C-alpha positions as CSV (number, residue, x, y, z in Angstrom):
1,M,20.3,20.8,-60.6
2,A,23.4,22.4,-60.8
3,K,23.7,21.3,-64.4
4,K,20.5,22.8,-65.2
5,V,21.4,26.3,-63.9
6,V,24.9,26.1,-65.8
7,A,23.2,25.0,-69.2
8,S,20.8,28.1,-68.8
9,L,23.8,30.6,-68.3
10,Q,25.6,29.1,-71.1
11,S,22.8,29.4,-73.8
12,S,22.2,33.4,-72.8
13,G,25.9,33.7,-72.0
14,K,26.3,36.4,-74.3
15,D,23.7,38.8,-72.6
16,F,25.9,38.5,-69.3
17,A,29.4,39.3,-67.9
18,K,31.0,38.2,-64.8
19,V,33.1,41.2,-63.6
20,I,35.2,41.5,-60.5
21,R,36.2,44.4,-58.6
22,M,39.0,45.0,-56.3
23,A,38.1,46.8,-52.9
24,K,40.5,47.8,-50.2
25,S,38.9,47.4,-46.7
26,P,39.2,50.5,-44.3
27,K,39.6,48.3,-41.1
28,T,42.5,45.8,-42.0
29,G,43.9,47.4,-45.5
30,A,43.6,44.2,-47.0
31,Y,41.9,43.9,-50.9
32,T,39.0,42.0,-51.3
33,F,37.4,41.1,-54.6
34,K,33.5,41.1,-55.1
35,E,32.2,39.0,-58.2
36,E,28.6,39.7,-59.8
37,I,27.3,38.6,-63.3
38,I,25.7,41.4,-64.5
39,A,24.2,42.6,-68.2
40,T,26.4,43.4,-70.5
41,D,25.1,46.7,-71.2
42,K,25.6,47.7,-67.6
43,V,29.3,46.8,-67.3
44,K,30.6,50.3,-68.0
45,D,28.1,52.2,-65.5
46,Y,29.0,49.5,-62.8
47,F,32.8,50.2,-62.9
48,A,32.0,54.0,-63.4
49,K,30.5,53.9,-59.9
50,K,32.3,53.5,-56.8
């Protein structure tokens, strides 16, 4: 089943981008990374907002 998901992402991979945002935790002060797969036309909007 995982192979079907990977194959479907590869066929339309040009329409999506994996974005990684670094955020500082207010409790511990450690940095965490949030990964998301979004449409390529919304990447600039994703990084513009906080």
